[in-house]
C-alpha positions as CSV (number, residue, x, y, z in Angstrom):
1,X,6.4,-46.1,-3.9
2,X,8.2,-44.1,-1.2
3,X,5.0,-42.3,-0.4
4,X,3.2,-45.6,0.2
5,X,6.0,-46.8,2.4
6,X,5.8,-43.6,4.4
7,X,2.1,-44.0,5.0
8,X,2.6,-47.6,6.1
9,X,5.3,-46.5,8.5
10,X,2.9,-43.9,10.1
11,X,0.0,-46.5,10.2
12,X,2.4,-49.0,11.9
13,X,3.5,-46.3,14.4
14,X,-0.1,-45.6,15.4
15,X,-0.9,-49.3,15.5
16,X,2.0,-50.0,17.9
17,X,1.0,-47.0,20.1
18,X,-2.6,-48.1,20.6
19,X,-1.8,-51.9,20.9
20,X,-1.3,-51.9,24.6
21,X,-3.0,-48.6,25.4
22,X,-5.1,-48.2,28.5
23,X,-6.6,-45.0,27.1
24,X,-6.9,-43.3,23.7
25,X,-8.6,-39.8,23.5
26,X,-9.2,-37.8,20.3
27,X,-9.3,-34.0,20.3
28,X,-9.8,-31.2,17.9
29,X,-7.0,-28.7,18.5
30,X,-8.0,-26.0,16.0
31,X,-7.8,-22.5,17.5
32,X,-5.1,-23.3,20.1
33,X,-2.3,-20.7,20.1
34,X,1.3,-21.9,19.8
35,X,1.8,-21.1,23.5
36,X,-1.2,-23.2,24.5
37,X,-0.2,-26.1,22.2
38,X,3.3,-26.1,23.7
39,X,1.9,-26.1,27.3
40,X,-0.5,-28.9,26.5
41,X,2.2,-31.1,24.9
42,X,4.5,-30.5,27.9
43,X,1.8,-31.5,30.5
44,X,1.0,-34.7,28.5
45,X,4.6,-35.6,28.0
46,X,5.4,-35.1,31.7
47,X,2.5,-37.5,32.5
48,X,4.0,-40.1,30.1
49,X,1.2,-39.7,27.5
50,X,2.0,-39.9,23.8
51,X,0.3,-37.0,22.0
52,X,0.5,-36.5,18.3
53,X,-1.4,-35.1,15.3
54,X,-2.1,-37.5,12.6
55,X,-4.1,-37.5,9.4
56,X,-7.5,-39.0,9.8
57,X,-6.9,-41.4,7.0
58,X,-3.8,-42.8,8.8
59,X,-5.7,-43.3,12.0
60,X,-8.6,-44.8,10.1
61,X,-6.3,-47.5,8.8
62,X,-4.7,-48.1,12.2
63,X,-7.9,-48.2,14.1
64,X,-9.7,-50.7,12.0
65,X,-9.9,-54.2,13.7
66,X,-9.1,-52.8,17.1
67,X,-11.0,-51.3,20.1
68,X,-10.3,-47.9,18.6
69,X,-12.5,-48.7,15.6
70,X,-15.4,-47.2,17.6
71,X,-13.6,-43.9,17.2
72,X,-13.9,-43.8,13.4
73,X,-17.0,-41.6,13.4
74,X,-15.0,-38.9,15.3
75,X,-12.3,-38.7,12.6
76,X,-13.5,-35.5,11.1
77,X,-11.6,-32.3,10.9
78,X,-8.2,-31.8,12.5
79,X,-7.5,-34.6,15.0
80,X,-4.8,-35.2,17.6
81,X,-4.7,-38.3,19.7
82,X,-3.5,-38.8,23.3
83,X,-2.4,-42.3,24.2
84,X,-1.6,-43.7,27.6
85,X,-0.3,-47.2,28.4
86,X,-0.1,-46.7,32.2
87,X,-2.9,-44.5,33.6
88,X,-6.3,-45.0,32.0
89,X,-7.7,-41.8,33.2
90,X,-4.7,-39.5,32.7
91,X,-5.4,-38.3,29.1
92,X,-9.0,-37.5,29.9
93,X,-8.0,-35.7,33.1
94,X,-5.3,-33.6,31.6
95,X,-7.1,-32.7,28.4
96,X,-10.4,-31.8,30.1
97,X,-8.6,-29.7,32.7
98,X,-6.7,-27.9,30.0
99,X,-9.9,-27.3,28.0
100,X,-11.3,-25.3,30.9
101,X,-8.7,-22.6,30.3
102,X,-8.4,-23.2,26.5
103,X,-11.9,-23.4,25.2
104,X,-10.8,-24.0,21.6
105,X,-9.6,-27.5,22.6
106,X,-12.5,-29.8,21.8
107,X,-12.9,-33.4,23.2
108,X,-14.2,-35.7,20.5
109,X,-14.3,-39.1,22.2
110,X,-12.1,-41.9,23.4
111,X,-11.5,-45.4,24.4
112,X,-10.8,-46.2,28.1
113,X,-9.9,-49.8,29.0
114,X,-11.5,-51.1,25.8
115,X,-14.8,-49.2,26.2
116,X,-15.8,-46.4,23.9
117,X,-17.0,-43.0,25.2
118,X,-18.3,-39.8,23.6
119,X,-17.1,-36.4,24.8
120,X,-19.5,-36.3,27.7
121,X,-18.3,-39.8,28.8
122,X,-14.6,-38.7,28.6
123,X,-15.5,-35.6,30.7
124,X,-17.0,-37.8,33.4
125,X,-13.9,-40.0,33.4
126,X,-11.7,-37.0,33.8
127,X,-13.3,-36.5,37.3
128,X,-11.9,-39.8,38.5
129,X,-8.9,-39.2,40.8
130,X,-5.5,-40.3,39.6
131,X,-4.0,-43.6,40.7
132,X,-1.6,-41.7,43.0
133,X,-4.5,-39.8,44.6
134,X,-6.4,-43.1,45.2
135,X,-3.4,-44.8,46.7
136,X,-2.7,-41.8,48.9
137,X,-6.3,-41.9,50.2
138,X,-6.1,-45.7,50.7
139,X,-2.8,-45.4,52.7
140,X,-4.3,-42.5,54.7
141,X,-7.3,-44.6,55.7
142,X,-5.0,-47.5,56.7
143,X,-2.7,-45.3,58.7
144,X,-5.5,-43.5,60.5
145,X,-6.1,-46.1,63.2
146,X,-2.4,-46.4,63.8
147,X,-2.0,-42.7,64.0
148,X,-4.9,-42.5,66.5
149,X,-3.4,-45.3,68.6
150,X,0.0,-43.5,68.6
151,X,-1.7,-40.3,69.7
152,X,-3.5,-42.0,72.6
153,X,-0.3,-43.6,73.8
154,X,1.5,-40.3,73.6
155,X,-1.1,-38.7,75.7
156,X,-1.0,-41.5,78.3
157,X,2.8,-41.2,78.4
158,X,2.5,-37.4,79.0
159,X,0.0,-37.9,81.8
160,X,2.0,-40.7,83.5
161,X,0.4,-43.6,81.6
162,X,-0.8,-46.7,83.2
163,X,1.3,-46.1,86.3
164,X,-1.3,-43.6,87.5
165,X,-4.0,-46.3,87.3
166,X,-1.8,-48.6,89.4
167,X,-1.1,-46.0,92.0
168,X,-4.3,-46.5,94.1
169,X,-3.8,-50.2,94.3
170,X,-0.2,-49.8,95.4
171,X,-1.3,-47.3,98.1
172,X,-3.9,-49.8,99.4
173,X,-1.3,-52.5,99.6
174,X,0.9,-50.2,101.7
175,X,-1.6,-49.3,104.4
176,X,-0.6,-49.2,108.1
177,X,0.4,-52.8,109.1
178,X,-0.9,-52.1,112.6
179,X,-4.4,-51.4,111.4
180,X,-4.4,-54.5,109.3
181,X,-3.2,-56.6,112.2
182,X,-5.8,-55.2,114.6
183,X,-8.5,-55.9,112.1
184,X,-7.4,-59.5,111.8
185,X,-7.1,-60.0,115.6
186,X,-10.6,-58.7,116.4
187,X,-12.5,-62.0,115.4
188,X,-10.0,-64.0,117.5
189,X,-10.8,-61.8,120.6
190,X,-14.5,-62.3,120.1
191,X,-14.1,-66.1,119.9
192,X,-12.2,-66.1,123.2
193,X,-14.9,-64.1,124.9
194,X,-17.5,-66.6,123.8
195,X,-15.5,-69.5,125.3
196,X,-15.1,-67.8,128.7
197,X,-18.6,-68.7,130.1
198,X,-18.2,-72.3,129.2
199,X,-15.0,-72.5,131.3
200,X,-16.8,-70.9,134.4
201,X,-19.7,-73.4,134.2
202,X,-17.3,-76.3,134.3
203,X,-15.6,-75.1,137.5
204,X,-18.9,-74.6,139.2
């Protein structure tokens, strides 16, 4: 009876872990050294990913009736499961990257946001940038115009800014008053000259 209860506890543990999971990835860990296994667990733990080795029979019970039921065909040989409730691509990204330096680690398949993928599909998903990287790129693209504007304003300030553009106009406004006055009086003088003959004709 105690053995049955223990199995139920394990099944319940797996069920609770996958209930709100964004991603569930199965791997075959056979052949990993103790050092490699320790390093892998540390990386997954630091990323907030739950990684455990379970018996296939326990996962089989827990997966039935859920999105993870699609993973039942992969429950052969030793299996470990990586579960993330926050970042849907994190398990695939970390496991696939680790497998490049530890070829004994085999990706079996996984579920990402309710969709089942084989090993090739999980590898493709691992190439998707993390949420932090995507946010960083988005913020970078948003800040770029602001940065460019600030750079232009700084250059204007260093060169004297808009005041240099206003300088010619100011200089024109401050031309020699005498020259301006003589230019304005010229038409009046011409008008007086035109009226002179008329005056002489009248006297005659």
